[in-house]
LOLOLO-295212 format. One line per field, with one value per residue: y, z, x of N, C-alpha, C, O in turn; residue number from 1. Coordinates in pm, 1 decimal. Each point is the difference from the previous one (the first is absolute). Layout:
N
n_yy <- Y, ...
n_zz <- Z, ...
n_xx <- X, ...
ca_yy <- Y, ...
ca_zz <- Z, ...
ca_xx <- X, ...
c_yy <- Y, ...
c_zz <- Z, ...
c_xx <- X, ...
o_yy <- Y, ...
o_zz <- Z, ...
o_xx <- X, ...
num <- NUM, ...
//
This chain:
215
n_yy <- 11246.3, -155.4, -69.4, -223.8, -77.7, 12.8, -163.9, -199.3, -27.1, -31.5, -210.5, -142.2, 13.2, -110.5, -222.1, -65.9, -3.4, -182.5, -177.9, 5.2, -69.9, -223.3, -89.0, 14.7, -150.4, -198.9, -1.4, -62.0, -222.0, 141.7, -68.5, 171.4, -144.7, -94.0, -111.9, -157.7, 97.7, 177.5, 201.6, 71.6, 100.2, 215.2, 156.3, 65.7, 151.6, 215.6, 102.3, 89.6, 197.8, 187.1, 75.9, 125.4, 216.7, 135.2, 71.7, 174.2, 205.1, 101.1, 94.7, 203.2, 176.9, 82.2, 132.9, 215.3, 134.3, 73.3, 174.5, 137.7, 13.9, -161.5, 71.2, -149.2, 86.7, -174.8, 165.2, -204.4, 168.2, -196.0, 124.5, -123.7, 219.3, -156.9, 189.2, -60.7, 101.8, -23.7, 61.2, -112.9, -126.0, -1.1, 180.7, -17.4, -130.2, 94.8, 133.3, -117.1, -57.5, 149.9, 9.5, -158.3, 16.4, 140.3, -144.0, -108.5, 106.4, -52.4, 55.9, 180.7, -22.4, -83.2, -76.8, 59.2, -110.5, 139.8, -192.8, 159.1, -208.1, 187.2, -214.7, 220.0, -173.9, 130.9, -109.8, -15.5, 193.2, -6.4, -109.3, 133.1, 137.5, -86.0, -20.9, 190.3, 80.5, -95.4, 95.1, 195.4, 3.2, -34.8, 168.8, 140.5, -38.1, 20.4, 202.0, 78.1, -9.1, 138.0, 39.4, -73.2, -184.3, 178.2, -208.5, 188.7, -219.6, 159.1, -119.9, -135.5, -114.0, 165.6, -184.6, -125.9, 164.5, -180.8, 215.0, -202.7, 208.3, -195.7, 48.3, -61.6, -165.1, -195.7, -26.6, -120.2, 191.6, -138.9, 35.7, -201.3, 58.8, -189.9, 48.3, 5.1, -166.0, -59.5, 170.2, -116.2, 219.7, -77.4, -140.1, -8.3, 177.7, -48.7, -94.3, -181.2, -132.9, -12.4, -29.5, -223.9, -40.4, 54.5, -15.2, 215.6, -33.7, 171.3, 154.9, 43.7, -156.5, 160.4, -84.7, -137.8, 28.0, -173.6, 31.7, -166.0, 108.9, -224.9, 88.9
n_zz <- 5589.3, 75.4, -216.3, -13.2, -5.8, -194.6, -148.2, 31.1, -68.0, -223.1, -75.6, 32.3, -146.8, -195.3, 4.2, -4.0, -205.6, -126.5, 48.5, -85.2, -212.9, -29.6, 44.3, -167.9, -166.7, 48.9, -26.4, -218.2, 24.6, -98.4, 202.9, 107.7, -112.3, 183.7, 57.5, -138.2, -44.9, -86.9, 73.2, 197.6, -9.2, -69.4, 153.9, 129.7, -89.5, 10.6, 197.6, 24.2, -99.3, 109.8, 157.3, -80.1, -39.0, 180.1, 78.2, -113.9, 48.7, 178.1, -34.3, -97.6, 134.5, 128.3, -114.8, -22.2, 176.9, 29.8, -135.8, 150.7, -214.4, 126.1, -157.5, 134.2, -143.4, 139.0, -78.0, -85.9, 36.0, 108.3, 175.1, 33.0, 10.8, 85.1, -119.1, 177.0, -167.4, 196.1, -151.0, -188.4, 149.5, -14.4, 80.2, 220.2, 63.5, -12.7, 172.5, 173.8, -17.7, 54.3, 221.2, 85.7, -22.9, 133.7, 171.5, -81.8, 62.6, -219.1, 154.4, 80.1, 46.9, 181.4, -209.9, 144.4, 106.8, 173.9, 60.8, 147.5, 44.9, 120.3, 69.8, 43.6, 80.1, 149.2, 94.5, -128.2, 103.6, 206.2, 157.0, 99.2, 160.2, 204.2, 133.9, 101.5, 183.7, 195.7, 73.2, 107.3, 216.9, 143.3, 47.7, 153.5, 221.1, 110.5, 56.7, 154.3, 212.8, -158.0, 219.7, -133.5, 81.6, 127.9, 33.1, 122.0, 17.7, 84.8, 116.4, -103.1, -129.8, -136.5, -103.3, -123.6, -90.1, -40.9, -59.8, -71.8, -31.2, -96.6, 82.7, -214.6, 110.6, -90.7, 131.6, 145.3, 84.5, -89.6, 200.4, 42.3, 181.4, -119.2, 46.5, 198.3, -150.1, -48.3, -138.2, -31.2, -33.9, 155.8, -132.1, 89.4, -126.9, -111.9, 199.3, -43.0, 1.5, 221.8, 54.1, -5.5, 203.4, -199.0, 189.4, -60.7, 142.5, -138.5, 88.4, -174.4, 85.5, 31.0, -191.9, 154.1, -193.4, 130.2, -194.7, 125.9, -185.9, -3.9, -10.3
n_xx <- 12449.1, -143.7, -14.0, 28.8, 211.9, 115.2, -43.3, 101.1, 213.4, 32.7, -27.5, 173.9, 171.8, -24.6, 38.9, 215.4, 94.8, -40.1, 129.3, 208.3, 24.5, 8.1, 201.4, 151.7, -7.8, 92.9, 223.2, 5.6, -6.9, -143.6, 73.9, 97.8, -130.2, -89.8, 182.5, -80.6, 197.6, -113.0, 70.8, -84.6, -203.3, -3.2, 49.9, -174.8, -141.4, 64.4, -34.7, -205.7, -45.1, 69.9, -144.1, -170.3, 48.2, -3.8, -198.5, -85.1, 79.2, -93.6, -200.6, 7.9, 36.3, -166.1, -143.0, 64.4, -46.0, -212.3, -52.0, 93.6, 63.3, 92.2, 143.9, 98.6, 148.7, 29.3, 130.4, 42.6, 146.6, 18.7, -67.7, -184.6, 42.0, -137.1, -14.7, -126.1, -108.4, -111.4, -154.6, 53.2, -113.8, -224.6, -107.4, -43.6, -172.1, -204.1, -55.3, -84.6, -216.2, -157.4, -41.5, -137.2, -221.9, -113.0, -28.7, -178.9, -187.7, 18.7, -153.5, 106.2, -218.6, 104.3, 9.4, -161.3, 164.9, 16.9, -100.3, 57.0, -72.0, 37.1, -14.7, 0.8, 118.5, -104.5, 172.2, 185.3, -44.9, 89.6, -118.0, -151.9, 76.4, 39.7, -180.1, -64.6, 103.5, -56.0, -190.5, 23.8, 62.8, -169.8, -141.5, 81.4, -14.3, -194.4, -86.6, 143.8, -73.7, -81.9, 25.2, -166.4, -99.5, -49.7, -79.1, -4.8, -46.7, -133.3, 152.2, -145.2, 144.2, -66.0, -74.0, 138.8, -124.2, 126.9, -23.9, 70.4, 77.5, -50.0, 206.7, -25.6, 102.5, -67.6, -181.1, 121.0, -78.9, 150.1, -96.2, -91.1, 120.8, 26.8, -215.0, 106.7, -4.9, 210.0, -42.0, -187.9, 18.2, 141.2, 111.6, 204.2, 52.7, 185.1, 46.6, 122.5, -180.6, -11.2, 215.1, 20.0, -77.2, -93.6, -123.7, 16.9, -172.0, -49.3, 135.8, 135.7, 137.8, 155.1, -77.3, 93.7, 110.4, 62.0, 108.6, 80.2, 68.1, -7.8, 206.3
ca_yy <- -32.4, -19.2, 98.4, -26.7, 50.3, 145.1, 43.0, -21.4, 98.2, 130.7, -0.3, 7.2, 136.7, 86.2, -24.9, 63.4, 143.6, 30.5, -16.0, 119.3, 110.8, -18.6, 39.9, 147.0, 46.2, -23.7, 100.6, 129.0, -3.0, 43.3, -83.5, 77.6, 85.6, 109.2, 120.3, 41.7, 89.7, -63.5, -20.2, -110.2, -123.8, -36.4, -55.4, -132.9, -90.8, -26.9, -93.4, -131.5, -56.5, -39.9, -120.6, -112.0, -32.6, -70.0, -134.8, -77.2, -32.4, -99.5, -129.1, -51.9, -43.8, -121.7, -109.7, -33.5, -69.2, -132.8, -85.6, -12.8, -134.2, -4.1, -91.9, 37.5, -97.4, 61.4, -85.5, -62.1, -81.1, -78.4, -37.0, 102.2, 24.5, 54.2, 66.4, 37.3, 62.8, 10.8, 14.9, -127.9, -107.4, -65.0, 89.6, 6.5, -121.9, 14.4, 94.9, -70.4, -81.7, 91.0, 43.4, -109.7, -14.0, 119.0, 2.8, -73.6, -13.7, 90.2, -79.4, 88.8, -3.1, -136.9, -68.9, -124.0, -124.1, -93.2, 52.1, -93.3, 42.3, -72.8, 34.0, -8.2, 27.6, 2.0, 39.6, 139.4, 75.7, -8.6, -127.6, 13.2, 74.1, -95.2, -96.8, 66.0, 23.7, -130.1, -48.8, 67.7, -56.9, -136.9, 7.5, 37.7, -105.2, -128.9, 8.5, 102.5, 97.1, 119.8, 68.9, 129.3, 72.2, -81.8, 44.7, -70.1, 22.9, -67.7, -123.6, -10.9, -57.4, 91.7, -3.6, 82.1, -59.0, 72.4, -30.6, 51.7, -5.8, -39.7, 5.3, -77.3, 76.8, 31.1, 116.9, 113.6, 68.1, -21.8, 118.8, -19.8, -137.6, -57.9, -57.9, -144.4, -63.7, -57.1, 90.1, 100.6, 27.5, 10.7, -78.6, -72.0, 96.3, -13.1, 129.4, 77.2, 41.7, 91.5, 129.0, -6.5, -36.6, 79.3, 10.3, 44.9, 136.1, 98.8, 52.7, 54.9, -108.5, -25.0, -119.3, -0.8, -130.8, -1.7, -132.7, -2.9, -122.6, -15.2, 16.4
ca_zz <- 2.9, -130.4, -32.4, 83.7, 134.0, -2.8, -16.6, 127.6, 95.4, -33.4, 33.5, 144.9, 38.6, -42.2, 90.8, 128.0, -17.5, -10.9, 131.7, 76.6, -53.7, 45.7, 140.4, 3.0, -45.2, 109.7, 104.1, -46.7, -2.0, 125.0, 24.8, 12.2, -118.3, 23.4, 38.9, -111.4, -102.1, -131.4, -54.6, 74.7, -40.4, -131.5, 23.9, 58.8, -107.1, -82.7, 74.0, -3.6, -133.6, -9.3, 84.1, -76.7, -105.8, 64.5, 34.2, -124.4, -44.0, 94.1, -31.5, -122.4, 32.7, 80.8, -89.2, -81.2, 84.9, 32.9, -119.0, -61.2, -3.4, -83.2, 40.4, -36.8, 32.3, 72.6, 1.2, 131.7, -20.1, -123.4, -13.6, -45.7, 96.3, -62.0, 93.2, -65.5, 88.7, -60.0, 101.8, 54.1, -1.8, -130.3, -95.2, 36.2, -52.1, -145.5, -28.3, 23.1, -120.4, -108.2, 29.3, -33.4, -146.2, -56.7, 34.8, -95.6, -134.0, -44.2, -64.6, -33.4, -139.9, -54.3, 12.1, 78.0, -72.9, 90.8, 130.4, 111.6, 118.0, 118.7, 130.4, 94.7, 139.1, 92.0, 135.0, 15.8, -124.5, -51.2, -72.1, -121.9, -92.6, -48.4, -88.5, -126.8, -71.7, -37.2, -114.1, -118.7, -28.9, -48.5, -138.3, -83.0, -0.2, -47.6, -121.9, -91.0, -21.0, 82.0, 7.0, -65.2, 93.5, 114.6, 76.3, 128.4, 69.5, 128.8, -0.9, 118.1, 113.9, 45.0, -93.9, -119.2, -133.4, -86.6, -143.0, -83.4, -146.2, -21.0, -131.2, -0.3, 17.7, -132.0, -56.2, 89.2, -7.8, 125.6, 29.2, 118.7, 47.9, 46.5, 134.6, 4.7, 60.3, 132.6, 81.2, 65.7, 135.6, 112.0, -27.6, 118.6, 103.1, 120.6, 64.8, -65.8, -133.3, 5.3, -53.7, -145.5, -47.8, 62.7, -69.0, 108.4, -16.7, 95.5, 88.8, -82.6, -73.2, -129.0, 6.4, -65.2, 9.9, -48.9, -2.0, -66.5, -77.1, -69.9, -146.5
ca_xx <- -142.8, -61.1, -103.3, -116.8, 30.8, -2.8, -139.1, -67.5, 52.1, -55.5, -142.2, -12.4, 34.5, -109.4, -111.9, 31.1, -16.5, -142.8, -60.3, 36.7, -79.2, -137.2, -5.2, 0.9, -131.1, -94.7, 21.6, -50.9, -146.1, -62.0, -118.1, -123.2, -10.2, -94.5, 74.4, 84.4, -54.0, -13.9, 134.1, 62.5, -67.5, 53.2, 132.5, -16.3, -42.1, 118.3, 84.7, -66.6, 21.8, 140.1, 13.6, -56.0, 95.4, 111.0, -45.8, -10.1, 134.9, 50.6, -63.2, 62.5, 136.1, -8.5, -39.4, 116.7, 97.3, -49.5, -5.2, 131.8, 58.7, 119.1, 105.7, 135.0, 103.4, 110.1, 120.2, 17.5, 121.7, -9.6, -140.2, -92.6, -106.5, -120.9, -90.3, -125.7, -98.4, -132.9, -103.7, -44.0, 99.2, 1.2, 65.3, 141.3, 61.6, 9.0, 108.1, 126.5, 22.6, 39.4, 135.6, 90.4, 5.3, 64.1, 142.1, 84.2, -56.4, -105.5, -104.8, -111.2, -38.2, 1.3, -128.8, 13.6, -25.0, -66.1, -39.1, 14.5, -77.0, 42.8, -56.4, 110.2, -33.9, 112.9, -38.9, 37.8, 3.5, 136.1, 10.0, -79.0, 86.4, 99.6, -65.8, -32.4, 125.5, 53.9, -77.4, 52.4, 132.4, -22.4, -48.0, 113.8, 101.0, -50.5, -80.5, 49.9, -106.7, 7.7, -129.9, -16.0, -84.9, -37.9, -117.1, -4.4, -127.4, -11.9, -77.4, -86.6, 70.3, 102.9, 111.4, -19.7, -8.5, 93.1, -18.9, 107.1, -2.6, 139.4, 64.2, 124.6, 124.0, 54.9, -67.9, 22.4, 129.2, 70.9, 80.0, 83.0, 13.9, -125.8, 7.2, 21.6, -117.2, 20.7, 81.8, -81.7, 46.7, -93.1, -119.7, -46.3, -36.7, 80.4, 19.7, 105.4, -41.4, -113.2, 37.3, -3.2, -133.0, -105.7, -128.6, -86.9, -51.6, 48.7, -103.6, -107.1, -64.4, 64.3, 85.8, 130.8, 65.8, 137.3, 58.8, 130.3, 22.0, 127.9, -8.2
c_yy <- -16.6, 109.7, -19.9, 51.4, 151.5, 52.4, -16.0, 102.3, 137.7, 8.3, 10.7, 140.2, 95.9, -16.4, 67.5, 150.9, 41.4, -14.0, 119.9, 120.2, -9.4, 42.3, 151.6, 55.1, -19.2, 107.1, 136.5, 7.2, 35.2, -80.0, 80.0, 99.0, 119.9, 130.5, 57.6, 95.7, -76.5, -30.0, -116.3, -133.9, -47.0, -61.6, -139.8, -102.5, -33.9, -101.0, -140.4, -66.7, -46.1, -126.8, -122.7, -42.1, -76.1, -143.9, -87.7, -42.8, -104.4, -137.7, -62.2, -52.7, -129.7, -120.3, -44.9, -77.1, -143.0, -93.8, -22.3, -142.7, 4.0, -99.7, 57.6, -114.7, 73.4, -94.3, -50.9, -99.7, -75.7, -38.7, 115.9, 14.0, 70.3, 58.5, 44.6, 59.9, 17.2, 12.8, -132.1, -103.8, -60.9, 86.7, 9.5, -122.5, 7.3, 95.6, -64.9, -88.3, 88.7, 50.1, -105.3, -12.7, 117.6, 1.7, -69.0, -9.3, 109.8, -83.9, 85.8, -4.4, -136.9, -64.6, -130.1, -122.1, -102.8, 67.0, -108.6, 57.0, -86.7, 51.1, -22.7, 36.8, -1.9, 48.1, 147.5, 69.8, -0.5, -129.4, 5.9, 76.7, -92.4, -95.8, 61.3, 22.9, -132.2, -58.3, 63.7, -61.2, -142.5, 1.4, 32.4, -116.8, -128.6, 7.7, 101.1, 104.3, 114.1, 65.9, 134.6, 89.5, -95.9, 62.5, -85.1, 37.1, -79.4, -122.9, -8.3, -53.5, 90.2, -0.4, 91.7, -87.7, 86.0, -45.8, 69.3, -8.2, -16.2, 18.9, -84.8, 90.4, 44.3, 125.6, 124.9, 61.1, -11.6, 115.6, -17.3, -145.4, -49.3, -55.2, -151.0, -66.4, -42.6, 95.0, 108.2, 17.2, -2.2, -83.2, -68.1, 91.1, -23.8, 138.8, 86.0, 57.1, 106.0, 137.7, 3.8, -20.4, 80.4, -4.2, 36.9, 139.9, 95.2, 53.5, 55.5, -106.4, -27.2, -114.0, 26.2, -138.1, 10.3, -140.7, 7.7, -135.3, 0.2, 22.7, -58.7
c_zz <- -141.0, -25.3, 87.1, 141.0, 4.7, -13.1, 130.6, 102.6, -26.8, 37.3, 150.1, 50.9, -35.5, 91.4, 134.1, -8.6, -7.5, 133.7, 88.8, -46.9, 46.1, 146.1, 14.2, -41.5, 108.6, 107.0, -39.9, 1.9, 137.0, 23.7, -0.9, -115.0, 23.3, 34.3, -114.3, -92.6, -131.1, -60.3, 69.2, -37.5, -136.8, 13.6, 57.5, -105.7, -91.0, 67.9, -3.8, -135.6, -17.6, 80.9, -74.1, -111.3, 56.0, 31.7, -124.3, -48.6, 90.8, -30.4, -122.6, 29.0, 78.7, -84.9, -84.6, 80.5, 28.6, -119.6, -64.0, 9.4, -89.7, 52.2, -39.2, 34.0, 60.8, -4.5, 141.6, -10.7, -131.7, -30.8, -56.9, 103.7, -70.4, 109.1, -76.0, 102.7, -75.7, 111.1, 65.0, -8.1, -139.2, -106.1, 27.8, -51.6, -151.7, -38.3, 21.5, -120.0, -115.0, 21.3, -36.2, -150.9, -62.1, 25.3, -104.3, -140.6, -29.8, -75.7, -39.0, -149.9, -63.9, 21.8, 77.5, -84.7, 87.9, 132.4, 105.2, 120.1, 117.7, 122.9, 103.4, 140.1, 84.7, 135.9, 23.5, -136.1, -61.1, -77.8, -131.8, -106.1, -60.7, -101.3, -136.7, -82.6, -48.6, -120.2, -129.9, -41.2, -53.0, -145.8, -95.2, -15.1, -65.9, -136.2, -100.8, -32.2, 100.7, 6.1, -73.4, 84.3, 111.7, 68.8, 126.5, 71.4, 129.5, -13.7, 127.1, 123.6, 53.3, -86.0, -117.1, -123.2, -91.2, -143.8, -78.5, -147.1, -43.5, -143.9, 7.0, 15.8, -134.6, -61.1, 85.0, -24.2, 135.7, 22.7, 120.1, 38.9, 55.5, 141.1, -6.4, 83.3, 143.7, 97.3, 71.7, 143.9, 98.6, -19.3, 124.2, 116.2, 131.3, 55.7, -72.8, -133.3, 1.9, -55.3, -152.5, -56.9, 74.6, -86.0, 105.3, -31.2, 99.5, 81.9, -78.0, -81.7, -136.4, 14.3, -67.1, 19.0, -59.2, 10.0, -77.0, -69.4, -55.4, -149.1, -63.1
c_xx <- -53.8, -101.9, -123.3, 21.7, -12.0, -141.7, -77.2, 43.3, -57.7, -147.5, -21.7, 32.6, -113.5, -120.5, 22.7, -18.3, -145.3, -70.2, 32.1, -80.2, -144.7, -15.6, -1.0, -134.8, -105.4, 11.8, -54.9, -152.3, -54.9, -126.6, -130.0, -9.3, -90.2, 70.8, 81.0, -73.1, -12.9, 136.8, 70.5, -63.3, 49.9, 138.7, -6.1, -40.3, 117.5, 92.0, -58.8, 21.8, 144.3, 26.2, -52.6, 95.1, 119.5, -38.6, -10.5, 137.7, 63.7, -57.3, 63.6, 140.0, -3.2, -38.8, 118.0, 103.6, -43.2, 7.9, 136.8, 51.3, 122.3, 101.1, 135.0, 93.6, 118.1, 119.7, 27.3, 114.7, -11.6, -144.4, -81.0, -110.6, -115.2, -87.6, -123.7, -94.7, -131.4, -104.2, -41.6, 111.4, 12.2, 68.0, 149.7, 74.7, 15.8, 111.8, 137.0, 35.0, 46.8, 142.3, 102.8, 16.0, 74.7, 150.7, 88.0, -55.4, -100.6, -102.6, -119.8, -26.9, 3.0, -136.3, 18.7, -33.9, -70.7, -31.5, 17.6, -74.7, 41.7, -72.7, 109.1, -47.3, 126.7, -48.7, 27.0, 1.9, 140.0, 20.8, -76.4, 78.0, 104.3, -62.4, -29.6, 126.7, 59.5, -73.2, 49.4, 133.5, -13.6, -45.2, 114.2, 96.8, -49.5, -67.6, 52.6, -104.4, 11.9, -138.7, 4.2, -90.0, -39.3, -119.6, -5.9, -129.6, -2.9, -89.1, -84.4, 71.0, 111.1, 124.6, -26.3, -16.0, 87.2, -21.7, 110.1, -39.7, 145.2, 46.3, 126.9, 121.5, 56.1, -61.7, 20.2, 137.4, 68.9, 97.0, 92.4, 5.3, -132.5, 16.7, 12.9, -109.2, 21.6, 67.7, -79.0, 43.6, -116.4, -125.9, -55.0, -37.1, 73.5, 28.9, 101.3, -43.9, -108.3, 33.4, -8.1, -140.0, -105.4, -124.5, -103.6, -52.9, 64.2, -117.4, -118.5, -72.0, 58.4, 100.5, 134.2, 60.6, 139.7, 53.4, 131.9, 18.9, 141.5, -21.0, 127.1
o_yy <- 66.8, 76.5, 97.1, 57.4, 55.2, 98.2, 87.2, 54.1, 70.8, 102.3, 70.7, 50.6, 89.8, 97.7, 58.5, 62.3, 102.0, 78.4, 45.8, 81.4, 101.2, 59.0, 54.4, 93.5, 85.9, 43.9, 84.4, 108.3, -52.7, -0.8, -49.1, 108.4, 94.8, 106.8, 98.5, -7.7, -113.0, -106.3, -80.0, -101.0, -119.2, -98.2, -87.1, -112.4, -114.8, -89.1, -98.4, -119.2, -105.5, -86.2, -108.0, -119.2, -93.9, -92.0, -117.7, -114.1, -89.7, -99.9, -121.0, -104.6, -91.5, -110.3, -119.5, -93.3, -91.9, -119.1, -74.4, -63.5, 77.7, -73.5, 93.8, -86.5, 111.2, -117.1, 75.5, -119.1, 62.5, -74.1, 103.7, -98.6, 101.1, -66.0, 46.4, -24.2, 17.9, -23.9, -0.4, 17.3, -23.8, -50.6, 12.0, 12.1, -41.5, -24.4, 28.9, -8.1, -35.6, 15.5, 31.4, -12.9, -19.3, 68.4, 23.7, -54.6, 68.1, -59.8, -51.1, 8.8, -16.6, 10.6, -81.2, 3.2, -107.7, 115.8, -118.3, 120.1, -122.7, 119.9, -113.2, 96.3, -62.5, 70.8, 66.9, -63.7, 2.9, -0.3, -60.2, -34.2, 3.3, -28.6, -65.1, -28.8, -8.0, -68.3, -67.2, -26.0, -40.8, -79.0, -53.7, -28.9, -61.2, -91.2, 3.9, 46.8, -19.4, 7.9, 87.7, 122.5, -121.9, 122.1, -122.9, 117.7, -106.1, 6.8, 61.4, 32.3, -42.3, 87.4, 96.2, -111.5, 119.3, -119.6, 122.6, -102.0, 86.8, -14.6, -5.1, 114.2, 109.8, 63.1, 107.2, -66.1, 61.6, 29.3, 88.5, -86.2, 69.1, -45.3, -63.0, 52.0, 11.1, -42.9, 99.4, -97.9, 35.6, 33.7, -23.7, -47.3, 14.0, 99.8, 121.5, 86.6, 49.1, 69.9, 107.5, 11.4, 6.9, 5.4, -87.3, 72.4, -42.0, -52.0, 1.7, 30.9, -87.5, -5.1, 74.1, -68.2, 85.3, -71.8, 82.0, -105.0, 105.5, -32.8, 2.6
o_zz <- -92.5, 90.1, 41.4, 59.9, 93.0, 64.5, 37.7, 73.4, 93.0, 50.5, 45.6, 89.6, 77.2, 34.6, 56.3, 92.6, 56.2, 31.4, 76.0, 81.3, 32.4, 37.4, 84.2, 62.0, 20.3, 55.6, 86.1, -11.0, 101.4, -86.4, -51.9, 6.7, -78.3, -14.0, 19.1, -15.9, -12.4, -58.3, -64.5, -10.8, -22.1, -67.1, -36.9, -0.4, -41.3, -66.0, -12.8, -7.7, -58.1, -41.1, 7.8, -26.6, -62.2, -24.2, 3.9, -42.6, -47.5, 4.0, -3.9, -51.7, -28.6, 19.5, -23.8, -49.9, -2.4, 15.0, -97.5, 105.0, -95.4, 95.0, -79.3, 81.2, -40.8, 35.3, 96.8, -21.2, -105.2, -94.8, -37.9, 36.4, -67.7, 100.1, -113.6, 120.0, -121.8, 116.6, 115.7, -72.9, -48.8, -80.6, -92.4, -50.8, -54.7, -97.3, -73.1, -39.6, -71.8, -95.3, -54.7, -49.7, -88.3, -70.5, -3.3, -87.8, 90.2, -102.9, -53.5, -81.5, -112.1, 107.8, -37.4, -83.5, -47.4, 24.1, -27.6, 26.5, -9.1, 16.5, 20.9, 18.3, -36.7, 9.8, 69.7, -103.0, -122.3, -105.2, -99.3, -118.1, -120.8, -103.7, -102.8, -119.7, -112.0, -82.8, -102.8, -117.9, -89.0, -81.1, -110.6, -110.6, -78.7, -81.6, -113.8, -113.6, 113.7, -102.3, 33.4, -4.8, -15.5, 11.9, -7.0, 20.1, 11.4, -60.1, 100.7, 112.0, 86.6, 14.2, 11.1, -6.6, -17.0, -29.1, 2.0, -44.3, 28.4, -95.2, 105.2, -46.1, -11.7, -86.6, -34.8, -49.4, 97.1, -85.1, 28.6, -69.1, 78.0, 35.4, -95.7, 103.8, 81.5, 105.2, 43.9, 74.2, -34.3, 55.7, 7.6, 106.5, 106.7, -71.3, -8.8, -55.0, -106.1, -48.2, -58.7, -121.1, 122.9, -122.7, 71.2, -79.7, 104.9, -9.1, 50.8, -73.3, -71.0, 96.4, -97.8, 98.7, -84.6, 95.5, -90.6, 59.4, -20.2, -54.6, -122.2
o_xx <- 46.2, -34.6, -63.3, -90.9, -58.8, -36.7, -78.3, -82.7, -38.7, -46.3, -89.9, -67.6, -33.6, -66.6, -92.5, -51.7, -39.7, -89.6, -85.4, -43.9, -62.1, -101.4, -71.3, -50.8, -85.8, -100.6, -24.9, -57.4, 45.7, -87.7, -100.2, 57.8, 5.6, -59.7, 71.4, -121.8, 47.2, 21.5, 67.8, 69.5, 21.4, 32.0, 78.8, 50.2, 16.7, 53.5, 72.9, 29.8, 25.8, 77.7, 58.7, 15.6, 49.6, 78.2, 36.1, 18.2, 69.7, 71.8, 22.1, 39.2, 77.1, 51.2, 17.5, 62.9, 81.8, 27.4, 10.9, -9.4, 5.5, -27.0, 7.3, -32.9, 33.5, -13.4, -9.0, -22.6, -13.6, -26.0, 54.5, -64.1, 18.5, -28.2, 9.4, 13.5, -0.8, 31.3, -42.1, 97.6, 110.5, 78.1, 80.4, 111.4, 102.1, 71.5, 94.8, 116.3, 93.4, 76.3, 105.7, 111.9, 83.6, 74.2, 120.8, 66.8, -48.8, 31.4, -98.3, 91.9, -48.2, -58.5, 84.7, -90.5, -36.4, 34.1, -19.9, 4.2, -0.6, -22.1, 43.5, -74.5, 99.6, -100.2, -76.2, 22.0, 14.0, 63.9, 40.9, -4.8, 23.3, 59.7, 18.6, 2.2, 50.3, 60.3, 8.6, 24.0, 74.7, 48.5, 6.9, 45.7, 72.2, 13.1, -46.8, -7.8, 43.0, -68.1, 79.6, 10.9, 7.8, -10.7, -0.1, -29.7, 61.4, -107.2, 35.3, -39.5, 76.5, 85.5, -75.9, 51.7, -25.0, 2.6, 11.4, -52.7, 82.5, -76.7, 63.8, -0.2, 54.4, 60.6, -49.3, 91.4, -44.0, 84.0, 80.6, -54.3, -65.6, 108.8, -44.9, -40.9, -91.5, 47.4, 57.9, 8.8, -112.7, -104.5, -120.6, -39.7, -59.8, -10.2, -17.7, 68.1, -38.7, -89.2, -12.8, -18.8, 1.3, 7.4, -49.7, 59.7, 48.8, -111.2, -112.1, -94.0, -49.6, 76.4, 9.8, -27.8, 26.8, -29.5, 14.4, -24.3, 60.1, -105.3, 15.1
num <- 1, 2, 3, 4, 5, 6, 7, 8, 9, 10, 11, 12, 13, 14, 15, 16, 17, 18, 19, 20, 21, 22, 23, 24, 25, 26, 27, 28, 29, 30, 31, 32, 33, 34, 35, 36, 37, 38, 39, 40, 41, 42, 43, 44, 45, 46, 47, 48, 49, 50, 51, 52, 53, 54, 55, 56, 57, 58, 59, 60, 61, 62, 63, 64, 65, 66, 67, 68, 69, 70, 71, 72, 73, 74, 75, 76, 77, 78, 79, 80, 81, 82, 83, 84, 85, 86, 87, 88, 89, 90, 91, 92, 93, 94, 95, 96, 97, 98, 99, 100, 101, 102, 103, 104, 105, 106, 107, 108, 109, 110, 111, 112, 113, 114, 115, 116, 117, 118, 119, 120, 121, 122, 123, 124, 125, 126, 127, 128, 129, 130, 131, 132, 133, 134, 135, 136, 137, 138, 139, 140, 141, 142, 143, 144, 145, 146, 147, 148, 149, 150, 151, 152, 153, 154, 155, 156, 157, 158, 159, 160, 161, 162, 163, 164, 165, 166, 167, 168, 169, 170, 171, 172, 173, 174, 175, 176, 177, 178, 179, 180, 181, 182, 183, 184, 185, 186, 187, 188, 189, 190, 191, 192, 193, 194, 195, 196, 197, 198, 199, 200, 201, 202, 203, 204, 205, 206, 207, 208, 209, 210, 211, 212, 213, 214, 215
//
């Protein structure tokens, strides 16, 4: 598991423990305070304050879980599999781009020499993921440019506006095999390719996406 996976797992375990503690505290509270002594009332107030502290901590953990975003690369035979996750579809697509770039180069700290803006649309979110990744590979193959940063925003028509800050390949530190422009897996969304391509939210509304490319 990656550091992000472990952090998420620990946060989820901590949240579950706090929820169990909150349930115990609730069971200790007596609905009818008129029957309690001063000492018992003081104890009840202490329990209420502890319950409030638990709720505050739970809120912080839930906010951290919802806002978590990241990416990773997974070895996939002779290919490269990129997985990303984020609170929204647009952030998830941006993380997928960062995952692709991080898989073969280091561009952090390089001053961008240009910018590219693309409006991309697709019938399915999986196709949109393919279009965004393909745009990065095209820029690398045709123009010799790599995104130093990426911003993805939702377009009014349901597509996305992608803005790349670009640096020339010559100014980047190449650390691995670059993806090939014409080798994107599962681009046509055929039935046999669905296992390799994903872009969808989970039950909690957090988005994840995955795509496999040739290198």
